[in-house]
C-alpha positions as CSV (number, residue, x, y, z in Angstrom):
1,M,-11.0,45.8,37.3
2,H,-12.0,44.2,34.1
3,E,-11.5,40.6,33.3
4,S,-10.6,40.1,29.7
5,A,-12.9,37.6,28.1
6,Q,-10.9,35.0,26.3
7,G,-12.9,34.2,23.2
8,P,-12.1,31.5,20.8
9,R,-8.9,32.3,18.9
10,V,-9.5,30.0,16.1
11,A,-12.7,30.0,14.1
12,P,-14.5,26.6,14.5
13,A,-13.9,24.3,11.6
14,A,-16.9,24.0,9.3
15,G,-16.5,20.2,9.0
16,R,-13.6,18.3,7.4
17,T,-11.4,20.1,5.0
18,A,-11.4,19.0,1.4
19,P,-9.4,15.8,1.1
20,T,-6.1,16.1,-0.6
21,P,-5.7,14.1,-3.9
22,R,-5.0,10.5,-3.2
23,P,-1.8,8.9,-4.2
24,V,-1.9,7.9,-7.9
25,P,-0.8,4.4,-8.5
26,G,1.8,4.0,-11.2
27,P,4.6,6.3,-12.3
28,R,2.6,9.3,-13.6
29,S,2.9,13.0,-12.9
30,A,0.8,14.5,-10.1
31,A,-1.1,16.5,-12.7
32,T,-2.6,13.4,-14.1
33,P,-5.7,12.3,-12.1
34,R,-6.2,8.7,-11.2
35,P,-8.5,7.1,-13.8
36,G,-12.0,6.6,-12.5
37,R,-12.1,9.8,-10.5
38,P,-14.9,12.2,-11.3
39,G,-12.6,15.1,-12.2
40,P,-9.2,16.7,-11.8
41,G,-8.5,17.3,-8.1
42,S,-12.1,16.7,-7.0
43,A,-13.0,14.3,-4.2
44,R,-14.7,11.1,-5.1
45,P,-18.4,11.4,-4.3
46,T,-19.3,9.1,-1.4
47,P,-22.6,7.2,-1.3
48,P,-24.5,8.5,1.8
49,A,-25.0,5.0,3.1
50,Q,-21.2,4.5,3.2
51,R,-20.5,7.6,5.2
52,A,-23.5,6.9,7.5
53,Q,-22.0,3.6,8.5
54,P,-19.2,3.6,11.1
55,A,-15.9,3.7,9.3
56,P,-13.8,0.5,9.5
57,A,-11.5,0.3,12.4
58,P,-8.1,1.8,11.5
59,V,-5.8,-0.8,10.2
60,P,-2.6,-1.1,12.3
61,A,0.6,-0.7,10.4
62,A,1.9,-3.7,12.2
63,P,-1.0,-6.1,13.1
64,K,-1.0,-7.2,16.8
65,G,0.5,-10.6,17.3
66,V,1.5,-10.9,13.6
67,P,5.2,-10.2,13.2
68,S,5.9,-9.2,9.6
69,R,8.2,-12.1,8.7
70,P,8.0,-14.1,5.5
71,E,7.2,-17.3,7.4
72,N,3.9,-15.8,8.6
73,R,2.6,-15.2,5.1
74,S,0.3,-18.2,5.2
75,A,-1.5,-16.9,8.3
76,P,-2.2,-13.2,7.8
77,Q,-4.6,-11.2,10.0
78,L,-8.0,-11.1,8.5
79,Q,-10.4,-8.2,8.4
80,L,-13.9,-8.2,6.9
81,I,-15.6,-5.1,5.8
82,P,-19.3,-5.9,4.9
83,A,-20.4,-4.2,1.7
84,P,-22.9,-4.9,-1.2
85,A,-21.3,-6.0,-4.4
86,D,-21.8,-2.6,-6.0
87,G,-20.2,-0.9,-3.0
88,A,-17.3,-3.3,-2.5
89,L,-14.9,-1.3,-4.6
90,D,-15.6,1.9,-2.7
91,A,-15.1,0.0,0.6
92,A,-11.8,-1.3,-0.7
93,E,-10.6,2.2,-1.7
94,E,-11.6,3.5,1.8
95,A,-9.6,0.7,3.3
96,V,-6.6,1.7,1.2
97,D,-6.9,5.3,2.3
98,L,-7.0,4.2,5.9
99,L,-3.9,2.0,5.4
100,L,-2.0,4.9,3.8
101,E,-3.1,7.3,6.6
102,S,-1.9,4.8,9.2
103,G,1.6,4.8,7.7
104,R,1.5,1.9,5.2
105,A,3.7,2.5,2.2
106,P,1.8,2.5,-1.1
107,G,4.0,-0.3,-2.4
108,D,2.9,-2.5,0.6
109,I,-0.7,-2.8,-0.9
110,L,-2.2,-5.0,-3.5
111,V,-5.9,-4.5,-4.4
112,L,-7.8,-7.3,-6.2
113,T,-11.3,-7.1,-7.7
114,T,-13.4,-10.2,-8.3
115,G,-15.9,-8.4,-10.7
116,E,-15.4,-5.4,-12.8
117,Q,-11.8,-4.2,-12.9
118,H,-10.6,-1.1,-11.0
119,P,-10.5,1.8,-13.4
120,W,-6.8,2.2,-12.9
121,A,-6.1,-1.4,-13.9
122,A,-8.3,-1.1,-17.0
123,H,-6.5,2.2,-17.9
124,E,-3.0,0.8,-17.4
125,L,-3.7,-2.4,-19.3
126,S,-4.7,-0.3,-22.3
127,F,-0.9,0.4,-22.7
128,G,-0.1,-3.3,-22.8
129,E,0.4,-6.1,-20.3
130,A,4.2,-5.7,-20.1
131,A,4.0,-2.1,-19.0
132,Y,1.2,-2.9,-16.6
133,W,2.9,-5.8,-14.8
134,A,6.2,-3.9,-14.7
135,Q,4.5,-1.5,-12.3
136,Q,3.9,-4.5,-9.9
137,D,7.5,-5.4,-10.2
138,A,8.6,-1.9,-9.4
139,G,6.7,-2.2,-6.1
140,D,6.6,1.6,-5.5
141,D,2.8,2.1,-5.5
142,V,-0.6,0.5,-4.8
143,F,-1.1,-2.1,-7.5
144,F,-4.6,-3.0,-8.7
145,A,-5.3,-6.4,-10.4
146,D,-8.2,-8.6,-11.5
147,A,-8.7,-11.5,-9.2
148,S,-8.5,-13.8,-12.2
149,A,-4.8,-12.9,-12.4
150,V,-4.2,-13.5,-8.6
151,D,-1.7,-16.3,-9.4
152,R,0.4,-13.8,-11.2
153,A,0.2,-11.3,-8.3
154,K,3.3,-11.1,-6.1
155,P,3.0,-11.2,-2.3
156,R,2.7,-7.9,-0.5
157,P,2.3,-7.1,3.2
158,V,-1.4,-6.1,2.7
159,V,-3.9,-7.5,0.2
160,V,-7.3,-5.9,-0.2
161,V,-10.0,-7.8,-2.0
162,A,-13.1,-6.1,-3.4
163,V,-15.8,-8.8,-3.8
164,N,-17.6,-6.8,-6.5
165,G,-18.8,-9.8,-8.5
166,D,-18.7,-13.6,-8.4
167,A,-18.9,-14.9,-12.0
168,D,-18.0,-18.5,-12.4
169,G,-17.0,-18.9,-8.7
170,T,-14.2,-16.3,-8.9
171,V,-14.4,-15.5,-5.2
172,A,-14.0,-19.1,-4.1
173,R,-10.9,-19.5,-6.2
174,A,-9.3,-16.0,-5.6
175,L,-9.8,-15.4,-1.9
176,P,-7.7,-18.4,-0.7
177,V,-4.9,-17.4,-3.1
178,A,-5.2,-13.8,-2.0
179,R,-4.7,-14.9,1.6
180,E,-1.5,-16.7,0.6
181,R,-0.3,-13.5,-1.1
182,A,-0.8,-11.4,2.1
183,D,2.2,-11.3,4.3
184,A,0.5,-9.6,7.2
185,L,-3.1,-8.6,6.5
186,L,-5.9,-9.6,4.3
187,I,-8.9,-7.2,4.0
188,A,-12.0,-8.6,2.3
189,C,-14.7,-6.1,1.3
190,G,-18.1,-7.6,0.3
191,D,-20.8,-10.0,1.4
192,P,-19.7,-11.7,4.6
193,Q,-21.4,-15.0,3.8
194,T,-19.7,-15.2,0.4
195,I,-16.3,-14.3,1.9
196,N,-16.6,-16.7,4.8
197,S,-17.7,-19.5,2.5
198,A,-14.7,-18.9,0.2
199,L,-12.2,-18.8,3.0
200,G,-13.7,-21.8,4.7
201,A,-13.9,-20.1,8.1
202,G,-15.4,-17.2,9.9
203,V,-13.5,-14.0,9.5
């Protein structure tokens, strides 16, 4: 009597499949790649050090103990992702990806940069400020803004700050306001000492 050997029915995966194109902020067609990406449909190259580090803990769609009610906007949950200044924007984009994968709607997320602007913001501003800020008002996608304009940014459930520069004390001015703009969660990516100093408390 022969026993039929049950071999693997599915070929083992050779690693992660190629990532699908990320949501493109702003009302543009899917055929238009997000500015700042290396090429149409290609994945953003990731610095080896970033992948080597443990990925940030998945961000819950509804932070524990923080009901998503307007009166709690002044006390959002805080999450710190250590990163060098030149890697803060990459860390912020990774955080946005995790948020979207965990079920957050793109319109829930505001991303601020304290140094060089995100390529998307720079691109959209080239069409004029009115059209650029109209996309924030539409609230249907991730919105990227310079931290110097944080006072003009509208509150959103999640605010991600990329501390990718600190000219003229931008971080100290922008982070407290960013915390006020976050209804439920503030994610700060950058140097922990700089971030803690700006927020006035350990994160």
